[in-house]
C-alpha positions in Angstrom: -5.7 12.1 -29.5 -8.5 9.8 -30.7 -7.7 6.3 -31.8 -9.8 3.8 -33.6 -11.1 1.2 -31.1 -13.7 -1.6 -31.0 -17.1 -0.3 -31.9 -19.7 -0.3 -29.1 -22.4 -2.9 -29.5 -25.9 -1.6 -29.5 -27.6 -5.0 -29.3 -29.6 -6.0 -26.3 -30.9 -9.2 -24.8 -34.3 -10.4 -26.0 -35.4 -11.5 -22.6 -38.2 -9.5 -21.0 -37.7 -10.9 -17.5 -37.3 -8.1 -14.9 -33.9 -7.9 -13.3 -33.6 -8.5 -9.6 -32.9 -5.2 -7.8 -29.2 -4.9 -7.0 -28.3 -5.2 -3.3 -24.9 -4.8 -1.6 -26.1 -6.1 1.7 -26.2 -9.8 1.3 -23.6 -12.5 1.2 -24.3 -15.3 -1.3 -25.2 -18.7 0.3 -22.9 -20.7 -2.0 -19.1 -21.1 -1.4 -16.5 -20.0 -3.8 -13.0 -21.6 -4.4 -9.9 -19.5 -4.8 -7.1 -21.3 -6.6 -4.5 -18.6 -6.9 -3.5 -15.2 -5.5 -1.1 -12.6 -6.6 1.8 -11.2 -4.6 -0.4 -8.8 -2.7 -2.9 -11.5 -1.8 -5.8 -10.7 -4.2 -7.3 -13.7 -5.8 -6.6 -14.2 -9.5 -8.1 -17.5 -10.3 -10.7 -18.8 -11.3 -12.2 -16.2 -13.6 -14.3 -13.5 -11.9 -13.4 -14.6 -8.4 -11.9 -11.1 -7.7 -15.4 -9.5 -8.1 -16.9 -12.0 -5.7 -14.0 -11.4 -3.3 -14.5 -7.6 -3.3 -18.3 -7.9 -3.1 -18.3 -10.2 -0.1 -15.5 -8.2 1.7 -17.6 -5.1 1.2 -20.6 -6.6 2.9 -18.4 -7.8 5.8 -16.9 -4.4 6.2 -20.3 -2.7 6.3 -22.0 -5.2 8.7 -19.3 -6.7 11.0 -17.3 -3.6 12.0 -18.9 -1.1 14.4 -19.5 2.3 12.8 -18.7 3.9 16.2 -15.0 3.4 15.9 -13.0 6.2 14.3 -10.0 4.2 13.0 -9.5 0.7 11.7 -6.8 0.2 14.4 -9.4 0.7 17.1 -11.7 -2.0 15.8 -11.8 -4.7 18.5 -10.0 -8.0 17.8 -13.2 -9.9 18.4 -14.9 -8.0 15.6 -12.0 -8.8 13.3 -12.1 -12.5 14.2 -15.8 -12.6 13.4 -15.2 -10.8 10.1 -12.5 -13.4 9.2 -14.8 -16.3 10.1 -17.5 -14.8 8.0 -15.1 -14.6 5.1 -14.0 -18.2 5.5 -17.7 -19.3 5.3 -17.8 -18.0 1.7 -14.4 -19.1 0.4 -12.2 -22.2 0.1 -8.5 -21.6 -0.6 -5.1 -23.3 -0.4 -3.8 -23.1 3.2 -0.5 -21.6 2.1 -2.3 -18.5 0.8 -4.1 -17.7 4.0 -1.7 -15.0 5.4 -1.6 -13.1 2.1 -5.3 -13.5 1.5 -6.2 -12.3 5.0 -4.1 -9.1 4.6 -5.7 -8.4 1.3 -9.2 -9.1 2.6 -8.9 -6.9 5.6 -7.6 -4.0 3.4 -10.7 -4.3 1.2 -12.9 -4.8 4.3 -11.4 -1.7 5.9 -11.9 0.5 2.9 -15.5 -0.7 2.6 -16.1 0.1 6.3 -14.6 3.6 5.9 -16.6 4.4 2.8 -19.8 3.1 4.4 -19.4 5.6 7.3 -18.8 8.4 4.8 -22.0 7.3 3.0 -24.0 7.3 6.2 -22.8 10.8 7.1 -23.6 12.3 3.7 -27.0 10.5 3.1 -28.4 10.5 6.6 -26.6 12.7 9.2 -26.4 15.7 6.9 -29.7 15.1 5.2 -32.7 16.0 7.4 -35.1 14.6 4.7 -33.6 11.1 5.2 -33.0 10.8 8.9 -33.2 7.0 9.5 -31.0 4.4 7.8 -32.7 1.5 9.6 -34.8 0.4 6.7 -31.9 0.4 4.2 -29.4 -1.0 6.7 -31.3 -3.0 9.2 -28.2 -4.2 11.1 -27.7 -0.7 12.5 -29.6 -0.6 15.8 -31.4 2.5 17.0 -29.0 3.0 19.9 -25.9 2.7 17.7 -27.4 5.1 15.2 -28.2 7.7 17.8 -24.6 7.5 19.1 -23.1 7.7 15.6 -25.4 10.7 14.7 -24.3 12.5 17.9 -20.6 12.0 17.1 -20.9 13.2 13.5 -23.3 16.2 14.1 -21.0 18.7 16.0 -19.4 21.5 14.0 -15.9 20.0 14.5 -17.0 16.8 12.9 -18.6 18.6 10.0 -15.4 20.7 9.5 -13.3 17.5 9.5 -15.6 15.9 6.9 -15.4 19.0 4.7 -11.6 19.0 5.0 -11.5 15.4 3.7 -13.9 16.3 0.9 -11.6 19.1 -0.2 -8.7 16.7 0.0 -10.4 14.3 -2.3 -11.0 17.1 -4.9 -7.2 17.3 -5.2 -7.3 14.0 -7.1 -7.0 15.4 -10.7 -6.9 11.9 -12.3 -9.9 9.8 -11.1 -10.1 6.5 -12.8 -13.2 4.8 -14.2 -12.5 1.3 -13.1 -15.1 0.7 -10.4 -14.4 -1.2 -7.2 -12.5 -4.1 -8.9 -9.7 -1.7 -9.9 -6.9 -2.6 -12.3 -6.9 -6.3 -11.4 -10.6 -6.6 -12.2 -10.0 -5.1 -15.7 -6.9 -7.3 -16.6 -8.8 -10.1 -18.2 -11.2 -7.8 -20.1 -8.4 -5.7 -21.5 -6.5 -8.8 -22.5 -9.5 -10.1 -24.3 -10.0 -6.7 -26.1 -6.3 -6.8 -27.3 -6.8 -10.3 -28.6 -9.9 -9.3 -30.5 -8.2 -6.2 -31.9 -5.3 -8.3 -33.2 -7.6 -10.8 -34.8 -9.5 -8.1 -36.6 -6.4 -6.1 -37.5 -7.5 -3.0 -35.7 -5.3 -0.7 -33.6 -4.9 -1.6 -30.0 -6.4 0.9 -27.5 -3.4 3.1 -26.5 -1.2 0.7 -28.4 1.3 3.6 -28.9 2.3 3.2 -25.3 4.7 0.2 -25.0 4.9 0.1 -21.2 2.1 -2.0 -19.5 1.8 0.1 -16.4 1.6 3.4 -18.3 -0.9 1.9 -20.8 -3.1 0.6 -18.0 -3.2 4.0 -16.4 -4.4 5.6 -19.7 -6.9 2.8 -20.3 -8.5 3.4 -16.9 -9.4 7.0 -17.9 -10.8 6.9 -21.5 -14.3 6.7 -22.9 -15.7 5.6 -26.3 -17.6 7.6 -28.8 -20.5 6.1 -30.6 -18.3 5.6 -33.7 -15.8 3.5 -31.6 -13.2 6.2 -31.3 -11.8 6.9 -27.9 -11.3 10.1 -25.9 -10.2 11.3 -22.5 -12.9 13.6 -21.0 -10.6 14.9 -18.3 -8.3 17.8 -19.6 -5.7 16.9 -17.0 -5.6 13.3 -18.3 -5.2 14.6 -21.8 -2.2 16.7 -20.6 -0.6 13.6 -19.0 -1.2 11.5 -22.1 0.5 14.1 -24.3 3.5 14.1 -21.9 3.6 10.3 -22.0 3.8 10.2 -25.8 6.6 12.8 -25.7 8.6 10.8 -23.2 8.0 7.6 -25.1 9.4 9.3 -28.3 12.4 10.5 -26.4 13.0 7.0 -24.9 12.7 5.4 -28.3 15.1 7.9 -29.9 17.7 7.2 -27.3 17.2 3.4 -27.6 16.6 3.2 -23.9 14.3 0.3 -22.9 13.3 1.8 -19.6 14.5 4.3 -16.9 17.4 3.3 -14.8 15.8 4.4 -11.5 12.3 4.0 -10.2 12.2 7.8 -9.5 12.7 8.4 -13.2 9.9 6.0 -14.3 8.0 7.2 -17.4 4.5 7.5 -15.8 6.0 9.1 -12.6 7.6 11.8 -14.8 4.5 12.4 -16.9 2.4 12.9 -13.8 4.9 15.2 -12.2 4.8 13.8 -8.6 6.4 10.9 -6.8 4.9 7.5 -6.2 3.4 6.7 -2.8 5.0 3.7 -1.2 1.7 2.1 -0.3 0.3 2.0 -3.8 1.3 1.8 -7.5 -0.4 4.0 -10.0 -1.4 2.0 -13.1 -1.3 -1.3 -11.0 -3.5 -0.8 -8.0 -4.2 1.2 -4.8 -3.4 -1.8 -2.7 -0.2 -2.8 -4.4 3.0 -1.4 -2.7 5.9 -0.2 -4.8 8.0 -3.3 -4.0 5.4 -5.4 -5.9 4.4 -2.7 -8.5 8.0 -2.0 -9.5 9.7 -5.5 -9.3 12.3 -4.4 -11.9 13.7 -1.8 -9.5 13.7 -3.9 -6.3 17.4 -4.5 -6.3 18.1 -0.8 -5.9 16.5 -0.5 -2.5 17.7 -1.8 0.8 15.6 -4.5 2.3 14.1 -3.1 5.5 12.4 -6.2 6.9 13.9 -8.8 9.2 12.7 -11.7 11.1 12.3 -11.9 14.9 15.4 -14.0 15.4 17.5 -11.4 13.7 16.0 -8.6 15.8 16.5 -10.6 19.0 20.2 -11.4 18.1 20.9 -7.7 17.4 19.2 -6.7 20.8 21.3 -9.3 22.7 24.5 -8.1 21.0 23.7 -4.5 22.1 23.0 -5.6 25.7 26.2 -7.6 25.8 28.2 -4.7 24.5 26.6 -2.3 27.0 27.4 -4.6 30.0 30.9 -5.2 28.7 31.5 -1.4 28.5 30.1 -0.8 31.9 32.2 -3.6 33.5 35.3 -2.4 31.7 34.8 1.2 32.9 34.3 0.0 36.5 37.4 -2.2 36.4 39.5 0.7 35.0 38.3 3.0 37.8 39.3 0.5 40.5 42.6 -0.2 38.8 43.5 3.4 38.6 42.5 3.9 42.3 44.9 1.0 43.3 47.7 2.5 41.2 47.2 5.9 42.9 47.3 4.4 46.3 50.5 2.4 45.6 52.2 5.5 44.1 51.2 7.5 47.2 52.7 4.9 49.5 55.9 4.8 47.5 56.2 8.6 47.7 55.7 8.5 51.5 58.5 5.8 51.8 60.9 7.9 49.8 60.2 11.0 51.8 60.6 9.3 55.2 62.6 6.1 54.9 63.2 5.8 58.7 59.5 5.9 59.5 58.7 3.4 56.8 61.4 1.0 58.1 60.0 1.4 61.7 56.5 0.7 60.5 57.7 -2.4 58.6 59.6 -3.6 61.7 56.6 -3.1 63.9 54.5 -5.0 61.5 56.9 -8.0 61.5 57.0 -8.1 65.4 53.3 -7.8 65.9 51.6 -11.1 66.9 49.5 -12.8 64.3 
C-alpha cells in the first residue's frame, strides 16, 4: 500500500543554544487575537492560533478545576466563571463569536481536566515510588492531594480505572495527530498537497477522492526513510483496503457520494456507525450535523427556541382545561336531563297528583 511521498528532511538547525524545557503549566503573558472560528467554535485564524487555544485551555483545565469532582457537571459555577475569565485574559475575539468560542473552550478545558486526573492516578496514586505531585504541580495543596489520594485508592476506584483502561483498548484505530486534532493538521496538509503538485509527485493518499476519508487515512500513516508511506496498524491497513474497494465500486457506478449518511464510505469501511457527538475524519468535538453538512436535510431539526416551547406548553394547558370544563358541563347537563325526564314520567303516571301540586304552587303566597 506504499505510495511515494515527500522525502523526510534530515537537516538540522545550526544553532547550539539549548532549548528551554517544555512546560504545560504556564499561560503566556502576551494576549492573542482570534479573528475567525469554525461552526463548532474552534478558532481558525490567524495561523497557529488553534495550538495556542488548546495549550492555554489545557493549563486552565489542570489548574482551575478541582480534581476532587468526579464529573464536569459537578464543577461549581464559580470555578467555571474563573476559568472563563482566565481564558479572556489571554484572548481577544469578536463579540459575536463568544458563545461558540466558550462552548468549544470548555470542551477542551473539560477534556484536559479529565486527562489530568487520569495522569495523577497513574503516575502518583498507583506509583509508590512517586508519591507526591506537589513539586511538579504546585497548585495542588497537600490537603486536596490527601483527599484525592483517599478517593482513588480503594479497590472499587481501582477497578473502575481498570475498566476505563480496558475500554480504551477497544479503540482499534488510534490516530497520530496529537492534541491539535484534525483541525491542527489542516494547514500543514494543505501545504504538503501544494508542494506535491508543484513538484509533480503523487499526493499522500491521493487515490481517495473524499476529504473526510482521506483525512482519516492521513492521521494514521508514517513515513519510511525513503519517503514512502505505510500504516503500522494492521487494522488501519484493513480499513484502507476496504476504502479503496468502495471507492472503485463508487467510481464504477458513477455515484458521486452515498445517498444517506448511514451509507457513508468511511462509515461502511470501518464497519460501525457514527457517534452523534463526533465525526471521524473531522474531529472528536465536531457533531455529525457539522461533520456531515451534505446530509443535514435528511434529518429532522430537534432544536427549538424558548418561545416555541412556551407556546406549545400553553396550548397543552388550554386544551387540558377546555377538556376538563367540557366534561364537567356534559355531566351537569346530563344530570339535568335525567331529572327532567324523571319529572315527566311522574306526571304521566299520576296526572291528578301533578295537577294538584301545580295548583297548590299557584295558590301559595309568594
